[in-house]
N, C-alpha and C positions, 0 to 999 in steps of 0.2 A: 049260553048266557052271555059270554064276552061279546059275540057277534051282535046280540041285541043291544047291549050297552054301547058298542061302538056306533051303531046306526042312530041311536037316541042322541048321543053326543053330536054326531055329524049333523043330524037334523036341527038340533038346537042352535048349533053354530050358524047353519045356513039360514035360519030364520032371523038371526040377529044382524045379518048383512043387508044394508040397503040395496034396493033394486037398482044396480049400477046402470043399466042400459035404458031404464024406463024413465018416462016423465021429464024429458028435456024441454027447456023453454029457451027462447032467445031474449036476453036482457039488452036493452037499448039505453044509451046515453044520448038523448036527442041534442043536447047543446053542442056535443063534439062529433056526432055521427058514428059513435062507437056501437058496435054490437058484438055478442058473444053468446054462444050456446052454454047454458048452465043446467046441471042435473038438479031440478027442483026437488026430487025425491031424496037427495043427499043434503044439500044445503037448504034447509027448511026454515031458517030463521035469519032475519035481517039483524045486523049487529053494529050498525053505525054508518057513518059517512067518511069517506077518505078525503084527502086534500083534493082540490079540484072538483070535478063532477064524478058520480058514481055511487057505489054501494058496497057495503061489506056484508058477507053472509057467513054463517057457520052451521055446522051440523047440530042436530038436537042435543047430543051428548057433549058438544064442545070440543071434540077431539080434532077437528079440521075446520079450517076457515078459507074463505075465498074473498078477495077484493077485486072489484072491476073498477077501473079508475081512468079518467082522462084529465090531462092536464095540458095547459097552453105550452107550446113549444117555443122556447127562446130561439130567435132567428139565429141559424147557423150552428146550433148545438147538435153534434153528432150523437149516435146511440152510444158510442164509447165514452164521450165526454159526459154524457147524461148519466150513465152508469157510474163513472168515476166520482162525480159530484154527490151521488147517493151513499158513497163509502160503504160498499157491501162488505159483509164480514170475510175475513180471511178464510182460506181453506175451500174455495169454491171447487166443487167437484166437476161441473160441467158448465162451460161458458162458450156461447157462440155469438159473435157480433158481426153484423153485416151493415151496409149503409142505411138500411130501412128497419132493422129491428135488432134486439138483443134478447138472449135467453140465458139465464143463470140459474144454477141449482146447487144445493148442498144439503148437509145435514146439520142441525143444531138442536141440541137437547132432545134427541130421540125423535125429531120431526124432520121431514124433508120439506125444504122451502123451495119453491119454484116461481120464478118471476120471468115474464115475458112482456116486452114493451115493443109495439109497433109504431113507427114514426110517419106521420103524414106532415104536410107543410105547415099546418097550424096546431096540431095536437100530438101528444104522446098518449097512446092507448094502451093500457096495461092490465094484465091479470096477475095476481099474486096469490099462490096457493100454498097452504101449510098442512101437512097431514102426517099421521104416524108412520115413521120409517119402517116399523115392523109390518106395515100393511102395503108396502111399495107395490107388490104385484097386482093387488086388487085396485089400486089407484092408477096404474099405468095407462089404461085405456081411457080413463075419465079425464086425466090431466092432458093427454094427447089430444082428445077432441076439444076440450076447452081451448087449448093453446092454438090449435089449427083453425078454430072458428073465430078467433079475434079478428075483427075488422074496424077499420076507421075511415071516416069520410073526410 
């Protein structure tokens, strides 16, 4: 009887999880030449516009959100200077800054926030993702694909 209950619980949990690897689409910001792969089976709702160009998305239950954004790059502003001007929260867990991009991530109020911005001559192309910290392993592959697919023209 315990085995049947465990199977029922496992199947119930499995059906509540979005199809992580299915139904990806490429989102484009034509004004800036930005493109990024997004999992349309996970981010099912549009939830507003960010500064500059782009779109904000969220999950149907509101537990996670994704912003795809492009803003004009001020001449000569490096990724490090751009990040510093945004005044990110203290306690960053992961930070990588190169001449062409930055990635920062941390945990705030039980959510992991992940920001990546790629720099081209005219634009800064960004993805900002917030998702439950308790679901980190489930999100790792999704966040990696989104991050690695970010391109700017």
